[in-house]
N, C-alpha and C positions, 0 to 999 in steps of 0.2 A: 504494500500500500504506500502511503506517502506523506510530507510537511514543509518559517521566515524570521526579522530583527529590528532595533532600537532608536536612539535619538541622535546618534552621530555615526559617521562612517567608520568602517573597519578595513578589511583587506582580504585579498585572495590572489593566488598566482599560479604559474605554470612552467613547463619545460619543453624545449626543442632546440635545434641548433642551426645549420646553414646550408646553402647550395646555390643553384643557378638562377633561372630567370622566368618567373611567372608573376604577372601583375594583375590583380583582380580589381576591376573598376568599382565594384560594390563595396570595397573597403575604404575607410578613411586612411588607415595605414596600409602600406603595400606589403604583399606577401611574396617571398621568394622561396622556392622549394627545390629539392633535388629533382632532376629530370628523369625520374623513374616512372614506369608505366602505372604503378599502383599508388603513386603519391598524389593526393588531392589536397590542394592548399585551402580548400573551403572548410576544412576541419582538421583537427589534430587531437592527440591524446597525450597528456603529460602525467607525471607522478608526483603525488604529495607525500611529504615526509613528516610524520608526527614528531613533535619536538623532543619527546622522551624515547624515541626509537634509537637503536644503535646506529642507524644510518644518519642520524641528525648531528649537526655540528654542536648541538647543545647537550648531547647525551653525557650523563655523568654516571659511570659504572659503580661509583661508591654509594649511590642512593638505593635504598630499599624500595620495594613496590609501594609500601605505605608512605614513604617519603615523597614519592612521585605523586601519589594520589592526593596527599595533603596539599602539595604545591598546586596541583591542578585545581582543586576546590578553592584554594586561596586566590588563584588567578581569576577564576570564574567569578568569585565574589567581588574582587576588586573591579573587574570589568562591569559587573552589574551596578556597583556603586557609582562608577563614572557615568554610565548610561543614564541612570535615574537622577543624577545630581547635576547634569549639564544643561545648558541652554544654548541655542544656536546663536552665534554672534554674527550680526549682519556684516556684509562686505568683507568677510574673512573666510579664507578657504577652510572648509571643515576637515577635521582630522579624525583618525580613529580615536576612540575615547581613551584608550590607553595603549601606548606602543608596546608595553611589556607583556600585555595579556593576550598572547597569541598561542595557537595550538599547532599550526602547520606551517612548514617552510617548503620552498622548492628551489632546486638548482636551475640556473639559466646562464646565459652568456650575454655580454653587452659589448657594443663597439666594433670597430674594424681597424686592425685585427681584433677578433673577439677575445675577451678575457672571461674566465669563469667567475661566477659570483652566486649568491643565493639571497632570497628575500622572504619576508613574511607573506602569507596569503590570507585573505579574509574577504568576506562578502559585503562589507559595509563601508569601505573607504573609496574615495574617488581617485585623487592624484597618486600615481606611482612615483616614488622617489628613491634616490640612491645617494649615499655619501660620495662626494667628489673632491678631488684635488683641483686647485690649491685650497687648503683648509684654513678658514678663519678660526674655526673651532670644530673639531671632529672628535668623536669618541673612538675608543679602540675597537677593532674588529679582528677576527682571526686571519683574514686574507687581506692582501693589499687593497687600499682604497682606489676606486676607479679614477683614472686620470684622463679626462676628455681631450686634453691637448695631444694625446697619443693616438686618438681615433680619427680616421678620415671621414667617418660618417656622422660625427657629432655636429649639430647645428643649434645655435641659440634661436629661440622663438622671438620674432621681432614684435615691436610695439603695434604694428598694423595687423597682427594676427587676430582673428576673431576671438581667440581664447584669452587674449591679453586685456582683460577688463575686470572691473571690480566684482561683477556678479559671479565670476568664477574664482574670486579671491586672489587674482593676479593683477599687478599694476606695472605700468611702464617705468623702467629705471630712469634715474635722473639723467643718465647719459643719452637717453632717447633711442638706444639701439637694442636693448634687451628687455625681457619681461621677468619681473621678480615674483616669487611666491613666498608665502609665509604659512606654515602649518603649526598651530599651537595646540598642544595636546592637553587633555584634562589632567594628566599626571605631572603637569608643569614642564614637560619637555617641549621641544620644538625642532622643526627643520626649516631652514631658510636657504634660498638660493635662486638659481636661474631656471625658468621654464625653458626646456630644450627638447630636441628630437634626437633619437638615436635608434640604432638597430638592436633589437632584442632577439636572441637566438634560443631555440628550444629543440630538444631531441624528441621526435615523435615516437611514442612508445609502441604504436601498432603498425608501423611501417619501417622500412629500412632507411628511408630518407630522413633528412633533417629540414628544419624550416627557420628562415629568418623573417622577422616581422620588422619592416622598415618604417622609419619616420614615426616611431611611437613617441608621443609627448610624455615627458617625465620631468620631475624636479631634480635638477643637479644640485644637491645640497652641500653648500660650502660652510654652513654654520648649523651644526646639529648637536643638541645637548639634551641629556636625560639624566635626572638626578641619581638614579640607581646605577648608572654606568660610571664607575669610579676608577679613575686612572691609578690611584694609590693601591686599591685592592685588586686591580687587574681584571675587573669585571668587563667582559666584552659584549658588544651588541651585534644585532643583525645588520648587514650592510644596507638593507633598504626594505621597501614595502611595495607590493603590487596591489592596486585597488580594483575591486570587482563589483563596485556598486552600479546603480543605474544612472549615475551622473555623467555629463558629457565628457569629462576628462578621464573617466575611469578606463582601465585597460580594455575591458570588454566592450565599452561603448565605442572606443576608437576603432576596434576591429569590425564593428557593425555586425557581429555575430548575433543572430536572433536567439541562439540556444547555447547553454552550457549545462553540464551536469557533473556531479561527483558521487563516488561510491566509496565510503570510508571503511577500510579494513579495520576490524577490532584492534585497538592499540596494543593489547597484550600479545598479539601475534608478531609484533615487530616487523611487519611488512609495509611496503609503500602502498598508497592508494591511487586510484585513477581519477583524473580531472579531464573531462572531455569538452571539446569546443566545436561549434558549427555542426556540420553533418555527422560528426562523431558522437555528439551528445545523445544521451538516452532520455527521451521524454515519453513517459508511459501515459496510458489513458486514465490513471488514478490521479486526478488533478484537483487543485483548489486555487481560487483566484488570489493574486497579489492584491493587498489592500492599500488604500491611500492612508496617509498619516494625518488625519484631521485636516486642519487648514495649513499645515506646515509641509513644505517640500522635504522629502526624505530620500535618502539613497538606500535605505534598508529594506529588507524583504519581510513585509508584514503579511500575516494570514488571518483569516477569521475563524476563531475557535468557538463552536456553538455549545459544547458540552463535553463531559468526560464520563466514561463508564469504568467501573471496576468489575471484572467478570461480565455478567449480564445485567448488572445493576447500574442504571443511570444515576449519577450523583445529583442531589438537590442543591444546585449552585445558583445563587441569585442572578436574575436577569441583568445583563449589562456588565457582568464581572470582567469579561474579556474585551470590552469595547474600547475603542480609541476615542479620547475626548477631542473636542474641536481644537484644543490647544496642543494636541499631540501627545497627551499623557496616556499611559496604559497600553493596551493592545497586546498582541502576540507576535514575536519575531522568530525567524529561523536564522541562526547566526553561528557559523563554524568557528568564530573567534572565542565563543564561550565553550568551555569544556563540558559543563554540566547544564541540565535543564532546571530552570527556576520557575516554580509554579506559585502564582499569587495565593496569598493565605486563605482567602475566601473560597478557594478551590482545593488547596492543599489539605486543610483541616478536615473537610468532609471526606476526602479521599482516604486519609489515614483512619478516620472513624469506620469507614466501610471495610477497609483492609482488616481491621481488628475483628469485625464481625465474621468475615469469611475465612480467616486463617486460623486453623485449629492447632496452633503450635504455641510453645512457650516463649513470650517476649524475653529478650535478653539484651545485654549491653554489647556494643561492638568490642570484640576482644583486642583490637589493634588501635589503641589510643583514642577510642571513642570518636572516630572520624564521622560515623553516621549515627543518627538518632533513633532509627526505627529498624530493629533487628530481631531475628527469631532463631531459636535453637532448634536444630534438626537432628535426625539420626545421622551420625557421622558417616554412615555408608551411603547416604543420599544427600549430596551436597549441591545438586543443581536445582534451580527454580522449577524446571519442568518436572523432574521426578518427584518433588515434594508437593506438586500441585498448587503452586502459587497462582493467584488470579492474574489474568492479563489486564492491562490498562489500555483503553481505546480513547484516542483524541478524536472527537467528532468535529472535523473541520468542515467548512462549507463545501458540499459536494463530495466529501471524502471521509471515510472512517480509517484513521491511521492507527494501527495496533503497535504499541510499544511492546516488543517481545520480552518474554520473561527473563531470558538470559541477559538482556540489555538493561533491565531496571533492577535486577537483583544481583548482588555481588557476593561471591563466596569469600568470607573473611577468615576461613580456617576454623578448625575445631568444631565443624558442623554448624557454623553460624552464617546466615545469609542476611544482607542488609539492603534496604531500599535506597537507591542512588538518586532519586529525585530530591531536590532541595526546595525548601520554602523560600519564596521571594521576600525581599525586604521592602518592596515597594509595589506599585500597581502594574508593573511590566512583567509579562510572562515570556520566558525565553526557552526555545527548544534548541539545546546545545549539541555540540559535535558528538559527545559520548553516546547520546541517544539517537544519533543518526548513523551509527555504525551498522554495517550490513543493511543499509538502506540506500537505494538509488534515489538521489534528489536531483530533479531536472528543473531547469529554469527556462521557460518560454517567454522571452522578453517582448516578443511581438504580440502574443495573445494575452500577456500578463497572467500567466498561470505557473504554478509550481506543482510538479508531480512528485509523489512519494511512493516508493514500492519496496517492501522488504525483499532482500535477495542476498545471496552469498557474494560478497564483494571480491572474494578471491577468484571467482569464476567469471567476472565481467571485464 
C-alpha cells in the first residue's frame, strides 16, 4: 500500500556519473549519457546510503545498536522541534530546518574534470549547495572541498537570470555580475555564497552507462558554519545538500522530472536503497493526493490522514485532528529526513489505549535504557511481532489505506521484549518518518500531485 512533510524545506539526493552526448529539450538542465543502446536519459536509478550503514562516511563501529537508535530518536526529535518552532521568513531562501538531522546521504560527482563528493538527501529542501573554495569560512569535511576554479564547466549565475530575485531568496551582488544566496538554518547554522551552475555526475544503478546532469543550479558556499561542527574537537560535516522539494530551485524541479520514487531497505540490513527518477520511478495505483499547506506556500509533501485503525478497530479520534490550519499549522507530512514517525497526542493516546485492550501480554519496561515507553514481555522463543500476534496499524489516508507492518512498528529489544516504535508528537504536526517507510515503495507524481505507497520487499526492486 502506500504515504508526506513540515514547515521548512529539507533535502534529498542521488547518484550517477558521465558520458557522451544527449540533450533533452524537456529538461531545464541538460542530460548527457553514455551512448549505449539501453541507456535512457529520461530516467535513472541511484543508491541511498543510511547514515548508520557501514557504507556511510559517518559510520562509527564503536557505537552499539542502542547507541545508534538513541541518536536516531534524538535527531528525529530535534528535527520535529525545529519544524514546529519555525516561521517562514519573507524574502529569505528557506533552508532545511536542521542541517544535522538527516538520515540518508548519497555519493555523486561534480565539475569537469569530475571530483567525487557526497551530500545529504531529503525531500523538503529546495536549493542544492556544496562547500566551495576559496573559503571565507568553511567547516571541516572528510574529503577535499570543491574548488570551482579547477572546473571548466563551472559558471556563476548572472544578475539577469530569472532565479536571481528576492522571491527565490537570491539577490544580485554589489559587483553586479553574480547572484548571492543566503541559507539560514533553524539550528543557527548557515550557508552563504554564489548561485552557480555546474555538472553533477551520477552512476546509474540499473544500466551500464553513467549520466551527467549539466547546468544544475546550486549554491557554491564560501561561508558555511554550524555550531556543532567544531574545529577543536575534529567534528566533520557533510560536504553539501541536494534539495528535492517542489520549489523551482530544487534538484528535481530543475530536471523537470514528473516522477521520482524511493524504496528504503531496512536499516538493520546494512544495504543501500534505491532512488528512482523519471521513467524509472515506480508509481503504483495505491495513491493519495498531495495536500496544500493552508495559505502558506510549502515545499513539503503533505497528505490527508482521515483516521487510524488498530487491528479492525477504528480509533475514536476527534474530527479535525489531522487538518492543516489556514496559517499552516498541523497536518501530516511524509519526510525521509525524520527517522521516526511522530503521531499527534490526540491520536497517539487512543491508539495506545486500544493496543492495551487487544494485546494479551504483560507490559514491561524497555530492557535497553528505556528508549521506548510502550513494551511487552513475550515468550523468548517468539520474538517477532507476527508470531506473537500483535495488531497491525492502518493509516486511513484519503483514497488509500496504508498498513504499517508489524515488523516495522514493533522492535525486538532482546530478552523476549518487543516495543512500539511510534512516538508521541510534541506539537500538532504528524510526521511519517523514514523508519516506517522501510520496505515501502513511495512514489511521487508531481504532475498529478499524488503520492503512492505500497508495501514491498525493497531488496527485490
